[in-house]
C-alpha positions as CSV (number, residue, x, y, z in Angstrom):
1,M,0.3,24.6,11.6
2,I,-1.0,21.6,10.5
3,E,1.8,18.5,9.9
4,M,1.6,15.3,7.5
5,S,3.6,12.7,6.7
6,A,5.2,12.4,3.0
7,K,2.9,9.2,2.9
8,K,-0.4,10.5,3.9
9,G,0.2,13.4,1.7
10,W,0.5,11.6,-1.9
11,N,-2.4,9.1,-0.5
12,I,-4.4,12.7,-0.8
13,I,-3.3,14.2,-4.1
14,S,-2.3,10.7,-6.2
15,R,-6.1,10.8,-8.2
16,S,-5.1,14.6,-9.0
17,Y,-1.8,14.3,-9.5
18,Q,-1.8,11.1,-12.1
19,E,-4.8,12.8,-13.9
20,E,-3.9,16.3,-14.4
21,T,0.2,15.7,-14.8
22,R,1.5,14.1,-18.0
23,I,4.2,11.7,-17.4
24,S,5.2,9.7,-20.8
25,L,4.8,6.1,-20.7
26,E,7.4,6.2,-23.7
27,D,10.3,8.0,-22.3
28,V,11.4,8.3,-18.7
29,H,11.0,11.6,-17.1
30,Y,12.8,13.5,-14.4
31,G,10.6,16.3,-13.7
32,P,7.9,18.3,-15.0
33,I,9.4,20.6,-16.8
34,S,13.1,18.8,-17.4
35,P,13.7,17.0,-20.8
36,G,13.2,13.4,-20.6
37,E,15.7,10.4,-20.8
38,S,15.5,10.4,-24.8
39,E,17.2,13.8,-24.8
40,L,19.8,13.8,-21.9
41,K,20.8,10.0,-22.2
42,L,21.7,9.7,-18.4
43,L,21.2,6.0,-18.1
44,G,23.3,4.1,-20.9
45,K,21.7,1.0,-22.1
46,V,18.8,-0.5,-20.0
47,K,18.1,-3.3,-21.8
48,D,18.7,-7.0,-19.9
49,K,19.8,-5.0,-16.7
50,D,17.7,-4.8,-13.6
51,A,16.3,-1.3,-12.8
52,L,14.6,-0.1,-9.2
53,E,12.9,2.9,-9.4
54,I,12.7,4.4,-5.7
55,G,9.5,6.7,-5.2
56,C,7.3,5.5,-8.7
57,G,4.9,6.8,-8.3
58,G,2.3,5.4,-10.5
59,G,5.0,3.3,-12.0
60,Q,5.3,5.3,-15.4
61,N,9.2,5.0,-15.7
62,A,9.6,1.4,-14.3
63,I,6.9,1.4,-17.5
64,V,9.4,2.7,-19.9
65,L,12.1,1.1,-18.8
66,S,10.4,-2.5,-19.3
67,K,9.7,-1.3,-22.5
68,W,13.2,-0.2,-23.1
69,G,14.0,-4.2,-21.9
70,A,15.5,-3.7,-18.1
71,R,13.7,-6.0,-15.8
72,S,12.4,-3.1,-13.6
73,M,10.8,-2.8,-10.5
74,G,9.1,0.1,-8.4
75,L,8.9,1.2,-4.9
76,D,6.6,3.8,-3.6
77,I,5.5,4.4,0.0
78,S,2.0,6.0,-1.5
79,E,-0.5,3.3,-2.0
80,E,-2.5,5.5,-3.6
81,Q,0.4,6.0,-6.4
82,I,0.9,2.1,-6.4
83,I,-2.9,1.6,-7.4
84,A,-2.5,4.3,-9.7
85,R,-0.2,1.8,-11.7
86,A,-3.4,-0.5,-12.9
87,N,-4.3,2.4,-15.1
88,H,-1.1,2.6,-16.6
89,G,-1.2,-0.4,-17.9
90,A,1.7,-1.4,-15.5
91,N,-0.2,-5.0,-13.8
92,G,2.1,-7.8,-15.1
93,V,4.9,-5.7,-16.8
94,I,6.4,-4.5,-13.6
95,R,6.4,-5.6,-10.2
96,T,5.5,-3.3,-7.3
97,S,5.7,-2.7,-3.6
98,V,4.4,-0.3,-1.3
99,L,6.9,0.2,1.6
100,K,5.7,0.4,5.0
101,T,8.3,3.0,6.4
102,G,9.7,6.3,5.2
103,L,13.4,4.0,6.4
104,I,14.8,1.8,3.4
105,S,17.0,-0.5,4.0
106,F,17.9,-2.5,1.5
107,V,20.0,-6.1,0.7
108,F,21.3,-6.3,-3.0
109,E,22.4,-9.3,-4.7
110,E,25.1,-8.3,-7.0
111,S,22.7,-9.0,-10.0
112,I,20.4,-6.0,-8.6
113,R,23.9,-3.2,-8.5
114,E,22.5,-2.2,-12.2
115,G,20.9,0.3,-11.9
116,V,19.0,2.3,-9.1
117,F,16.8,5.2,-10.2
118,I,15.5,7.7,-7.4
119,S,12.4,9.7,-9.1
């Protein structure tokens, strides 16, 4: 059996995943066969709020949240997924960071506790 880290796996499949999977840039998505935020209405109003998406992949949800008026940031462990964000017009729209570890520890200021979205 071959073991592989999630980071390495996503770095390998990122390009094909982003090319073959249609992820909206107009609605927050929750999964490939799930309804989006415009139907589910789980987030409430995001305008002028801070939004952090953990596991942002190509940044599609972070882009949508920015379009809806949130100050959004996306984090992902895969450098290749982060590179894909440029193909979605995310440069300059969202701030994205690549985590160098599978363990995440954040110190949030009070203003950043408004919304954390894990995809």
